[in-house]
C-alpha positions as CSV (number, residue, x, y, z in Angstrom):
1,M,47.9,77.6,40.8
2,D,50.6,76.1,38.6
3,F,47.9,75.1,36.1
4,L,46.7,78.7,35.9
5,N,50.2,80.0,35.4
6,S,50.9,77.5,32.6
7,L,47.6,78.4,31.0
8,Q,48.4,82.1,31.2
9,T,51.8,81.4,29.6
10,V,50.3,79.4,26.8
11,L,47.5,82.0,26.1
12,V,50.0,84.9,25.7
13,S,52.5,82.8,23.6
14,P,53.0,83.7,19.9
15,S,51.9,80.2,18.8
16,T,48.5,80.7,20.5
17,L,48.0,84.0,19.0
18,I,48.7,82.5,15.6
19,V,46.2,79.8,16.3
20,I,43.6,82.4,17.2
21,G,44.4,84.3,14.0
22,F,44.0,81.2,11.9
23,G,40.7,80.4,13.6
24,L,39.3,83.9,12.9
25,G,40.4,83.6,9.3
26,A,38.7,80.2,9.0
27,L,35.5,81.6,10.6
28,L,35.5,84.5,8.1
29,I,35.8,82.0,5.2
30,V,33.0,79.9,6.5
31,L,30.7,83.0,6.9
32,G,31.6,84.1,3.4
33,A,30.8,80.7,2.0
34,A,27.5,80.7,3.8
35,S,26.6,84.1,2.5
36,A,27.6,83.1,-1.1
37,L,25.5,80.0,-0.9
38,S,22.5,81.9,0.4
39,G,22.5,84.0,-2.7
40,Q,21.3,81.3,-5.0
41,D,18.8,82.1,-7.7
42,P,15.3,81.6,-6.3
43,V,14.1,79.9,-9.6
44,L,16.9,77.4,-9.4
45,R,16.2,76.9,-5.7
46,R,12.6,76.1,-6.4
47,I,13.6,73.7,-9.3
48,S,16.0,71.9,-6.9
49,A,13.4,71.6,-4.2
50,Q,10.9,70.1,-6.7
51,R,13.3,67.5,-7.9
52,K,12.6,63.9,-7.0
53,S,14.9,62.1,-4.6
54,G,15.6,59.4,-7.2
55,T,17.3,61.8,-9.7
56,T,20.3,60.2,-11.2
57,V,23.8,61.7,-11.2
58,A,23.6,62.5,-14.9
59,D,20.6,64.8,-14.3
60,R,22.3,67.1,-11.9
61,A,23.9,70.4,-12.6
62,L,22.1,70.7,-16.0
63,L,20.3,73.9,-15.2
64,R,22.9,76.3,-13.7
65,T,23.8,79.9,-13.8
66,L,26.6,81.3,-15.8
67,S,30.0,81.8,-14.2
68,K,30.2,85.4,-12.8
69,D,33.0,87.5,-11.5
70,P,33.7,86.9,-7.8
71,T,32.4,89.5,-5.4
72,G,32.8,90.2,-1.7
73,L,35.0,87.8,0.2
74,M,35.2,85.3,-2.7
75,A,37.1,87.9,-4.7
76,A,40.1,87.4,-2.3
77,L,40.1,83.6,-3.1
78,I,39.0,83.3,-6.7
79,P,41.3,84.9,-9.4
80,A,39.8,87.9,-11.1
81,D,41.3,87.0,-14.5
82,H,38.6,85.4,-16.6
83,K,41.1,83.3,-18.5
84,V,42.6,81.8,-15.3
85,R,39.1,80.9,-14.1
86,S,38.2,79.4,-17.5
87,D,41.3,77.2,-17.3
88,V,40.5,76.0,-13.8
89,E,36.9,75.4,-14.8
90,K,38.0,73.3,-17.8
91,K,40.3,71.2,-15.5
92,L,37.4,70.7,-13.1
93,A,35.1,69.7,-15.9
94,I,37.7,67.2,-17.2
95,A,37.9,65.8,-13.6
96,G,34.1,65.4,-13.4
97,F,33.2,68.6,-11.5
98,S,31.1,70.7,-13.8
99,G,28.7,72.3,-11.3
100,A,27.7,75.9,-11.2
101,H,30.0,76.7,-8.2
102,A,32.8,74.2,-8.9
103,V,35.5,76.9,-9.2
104,R,34.3,78.7,-6.0
105,N,34.2,75.4,-4.1
106,Y,37.6,74.4,-5.4
107,Y,39.4,77.5,-4.1
108,L,37.4,77.5,-0.9
109,V,38.5,73.9,-0.2
110,R,42.1,74.9,-0.9
111,A,41.9,77.8,1.5
112,V,40.2,75.8,4.3
113,I,42.7,73.0,4.1
114,G,45.6,75.4,4.0
115,L,44.4,77.0,7.2
116,L,43.2,73.9,9.1
117,L,46.5,71.9,8.8
118,P,48.8,74.5,10.5
119,A,46.0,75.4,13.0
120,A,45.7,71.7,13.9
121,L,49.5,71.5,14.4
122,L,49.6,74.6,16.6
123,G,46.6,73.4,18.6
124,I,48.2,70.0,19.2
125,I,51.5,71.7,20.3
126,S,49.6,74.1,22.7
127,L,47.5,71.3,24.3
128,W,50.7,69.1,24.7
129,R,52.5,71.9,26.4
130,I,49.8,72.4,29.0
131,G,49.6,68.7,29.6
132,T,46.1,68.2,28.3
133,I,47.1,65.5,25.8
134,H,49.8,62.9,25.7
135,L,51.7,62.0,22.5
136,P,54.1,59.1,21.6
137,V,57.6,59.5,23.1
138,R,59.2,60.0,19.7
139,I,56.8,62.8,18.7
140,E,57.2,64.4,22.1
141,G,60.9,64.4,21.6
142,I,60.6,66.1,18.2
143,L,58.2,68.7,19.6
144,A,60.4,69.4,22.6
145,G,63.4,70.1,20.3
146,M,61.4,72.4,18.0
147,T,62.1,76.1,18.3
148,S,59.7,78.9,17.5
149,L,61.4,79.3,14.1
150,G,61.1,75.5,13.4
151,T,57.4,75.6,14.3
152,F,56.8,78.5,12.0
153,Q,58.6,76.7,9.1
154,V,56.6,73.5,9.6
155,A,53.4,75.6,9.7
156,C,54.4,77.3,6.4
157,I,55.1,73.9,4.9
158,L,51.6,72.7,6.0
159,V,50.0,75.8,4.5
160,A,51.7,75.1,1.2
161,A,50.8,71.4,1.3
162,G,47.2,72.2,2.1
163,F,46.9,74.9,-0.7
164,F,48.7,73.1,-3.5
165,G,47.7,69.5,-2.5
166,P,44.2,69.8,-4.0
167,A,45.7,71.1,-7.2
168,I,47.9,68.1,-7.6
169,W,45.0,65.8,-6.7
170,L,42.8,67.5,-9.3
171,R,45.5,67.1,-12.0
172,Q,45.8,63.4,-11.2
173,R,42.0,62.9,-11.1
174,A,41.5,64.7,-14.5
175,E,44.2,62.5,-16.0
176,E,42.7,59.3,-14.7
177,R,39.2,60.3,-15.9
178,R,40.5,61.4,-19.3
179,R,42.3,58.1,-19.7
180,A,39.2,56.1,-18.7
181,I,37.1,58.0,-21.3
182,E,39.8,57.5,-23.9
183,E,39.9,53.7,-23.3
184,S,36.1,53.2,-23.2
185,F,35.2,55.6,-26.1
186,P,36.0,53.1,-29.0
187,N,33.6,50.5,-27.5
188,A,30.9,53.2,-26.9
189,L,31.3,54.3,-30.5
190,D,30.8,50.7,-31.7
191,L,27.6,50.5,-29.7
192,V,26.4,53.8,-31.1
193,Q,27.1,52.5,-34.6
194,I,25.3,49.2,-34.0
195,S,22.3,51.1,-32.6
196,V,22.1,53.4,-35.5
197,E,22.4,50.5,-38.0
198,A,19.6,48.8,-36.1
199,G,17.2,51.6,-36.9
200,L,17.5,54.0,-33.9
201,G,18.1,57.7,-34.4
202,F,21.4,59.3,-33.4
203,D,19.9,60.9,-30.2
204,A,18.1,57.7,-29.2
205,A,21.3,55.7,-29.8
206,M,23.3,58.0,-27.6
207,V,20.7,57.7,-24.8
208,R,20.6,53.9,-25.2
209,V,24.4,53.5,-25.1
210,G,24.6,55.9,-22.2
211,N,22.2,53.8,-20.2
212,E,23.8,50.5,-21.1
213,L,27.3,51.8,-20.1
214,E,26.3,53.2,-16.8
215,L,28.1,50.4,-14.9
216,A,30.8,49.5,-17.3
217,S,31.9,53.0,-18.2
218,P,30.3,55.6,-15.9
219,E,32.4,58.5,-17.2
220,I,31.4,58.2,-20.9
221,S,27.8,57.3,-19.9
222,A,27.5,60.5,-17.9
223,E,28.8,62.5,-20.8
224,F,26.5,60.9,-23.3
225,L,23.4,61.4,-21.1
226,S,24.4,64.9,-20.1
227,A,24.8,66.0,-23.8
228,Q,21.4,64.4,-24.7
229,R,19.6,66.1,-21.8
230,E,21.0,69.4,-22.8
231,I,19.7,68.9,-26.3
232,Q,16.3,67.9,-24.9
233,A,16.3,71.0,-22.8
234,G,16.6,73.2,-25.9
235,R,20.3,73.6,-26.5
236,S,21.6,73.2,-30.0
237,R,23.2,70.0,-30.9
238,D,26.4,71.7,-32.0
239,K,27.0,73.4,-28.7
240,A,26.0,70.3,-26.7
241,L,28.4,68.0,-28.5
242,M,31.3,70.5,-28.5
243,D,30.8,71.1,-24.8
244,M,30.9,67.3,-24.3
245,A,34.3,67.2,-26.1
246,T,35.6,70.1,-24.0
247,R,34.5,68.4,-20.8
248,T,36.2,65.1,-21.7
249,G,39.5,66.6,-23.0
250,V,39.9,63.7,-25.4
251,D,40.8,64.3,-29.0
252,E,38.8,61.3,-30.2
253,V,35.6,62.7,-28.7
254,A,36.2,66.1,-30.3
255,A,36.8,64.5,-33.7
256,F,33.6,62.4,-33.2
257,S,31.6,65.5,-32.5
258,N,32.9,67.2,-35.6
259,V,32.3,64.2,-37.8
260,V,28.7,63.8,-36.5
261,L,27.9,67.5,-36.9
262,Q,29.4,67.6,-40.5
263,S,27.4,64.5,-41.4
264,M,24.1,66.1,-40.2
265,R,25.0,69.5,-41.8
266,Y,25.7,68.0,-45.3
267,G,23.0,65.3,-45.1
268,T,25.2,62.2,-45.4
269,S,24.4,58.9,-43.8
270,I,25.1,58.8,-40.1
271,S,25.5,55.0,-40.2
272,E,28.2,55.1,-42.9
273,T,29.9,58.0,-41.2
274,L,30.0,56.2,-37.9
275,T,31.2,52.9,-39.6
276,T,34.1,54.7,-41.2
277,Y,35.0,56.6,-38.1
278,A,34.8,53.4,-35.9
279,R,37.1,51.7,-38.3
280,E,39.6,54.6,-38.0
281,M,39.3,54.5,-34.3
282,R,40.1,50.8,-34.1
283,R,43.1,51.3,-36.4
284,A,44.3,54.2,-34.2
285,R,43.9,52.1,-31.1
286,E,45.9,49.3,-32.7
287,V,48.6,51.7,-33.6
288,R,48.8,53.0,-30.0
289,A,49.0,49.4,-28.8
290,Q,51.9,48.7,-31.2
291,E,53.7,51.9,-30.1
292,K,53.4,50.8,-26.4
293,A,54.7,47.4,-27.3
294,N,57.6,48.8,-29.3
295,R,58.6,51.0,-26.3
296,L,58.7,48.1,-23.9
297,P,62.2,46.8,-25.0
298,V,63.7,50.2,-24.5
299,Q,62.1,50.6,-21.1
300,M,63.1,47.1,-20.1
301,S,66.7,47.5,-21.3
302,A,67.2,50.4,-18.8
303,V,65.9,48.3,-15.9
304,M,67.9,45.2,-16.9
305,A,71.1,47.3,-17.4
306,S,70.7,48.8,-14.0
307,L,70.3,45.4,-12.4
308,M,72.8,43.4,-14.4
309,L,75.6,46.0,-14.8
310,P,76.6,45.9,-11.1
311,A,76.8,42.1,-11.2
312,L,78.9,42.1,-14.4
313,L,81.3,44.7,-12.9
314,M,81.7,42.5,-9.7
315,L,82.3,39.4,-11.8
316,T,84.9,41.1,-14.1
317,L,86.7,43.4,-11.7
318,G,86.3,41.4,-8.5
319,P,89.2,38.9,-9.2
320,V,91.5,41.8,-10.3
321,V,90.8,43.7,-7.1
322,I,91.4,40.6,-5.0
323,R,94.8,39.9,-6.7
324,Y,95.8,43.6,-6.3
325,V,95.0,43.5,-2.6
326,N,96.9,40.3,-2.1
327,Y,99.9,41.6,-4.0
328,A,99.8,44.8,-1.9
329,N,99.8,42.8,1.3
330,G,102.8,40.8,0.1
331,N,101.0,37.4,-0.2
């Protein structure tokens, strides 16, 4: 009887009602995602079904539909402004997520995490109050001292962390991938130059270098192979190379694409063009290394000053303070 009374008290409590509301919201999001996924283009569905199981990562997401305005439940999650969606899509592409539904999945993940974290907290509190689960003593003390307002504040913090956490993670991942491409691109350019000088065409050289760098530099390998597969699928070389530069977010890749396109447009030698650009790339990399080396003394001086200054102050002012204390005590 006591258990039924406790259960009735918990069921009519505000926290339980909030949990039920969050659960219904999560259910609606899942149903909306399922309905959106079921609306895939039949042609693309058949192409995906006919793909072999051994397809590499670079082959995926090559044939995809254009980004459309969100409809239905997705319109409540995805921004309606095309410029905002384009910026998010660019960030996702730089981070390595260039699928057809990358923007939708990104906002869906943010909404789901933002709902699951507070729902999990409120569910744990409800189960602990009815005695179903037992928590460590310290955590139980914290929960026992939390008021309804405190629980609501913590739930709001978890909602904000779940919604903005993926955005912070995406920014860090995009920066790491951009830095990896920036560091590996000069070596990839040297390999392309050597391949072209050995007699391969530009497209064949890109494919060869992409395959060779699959383990050493998977990011630049995926970009090279993706650009060449787009060209083989019928897309113009100009758009394929410029899209590769946009996906990477690296200035050197954009300059490389412009140099190659201008060389092909005006009929100059690709080998000489790549040789000159590779020399400039090595020089720019050397300049960046020198800049980092020149910044080290300044960065180290701040650390050394913060560590040495307290010791110097103690050595210089310590005897004076001791004499003043002894004089004040009459010694």
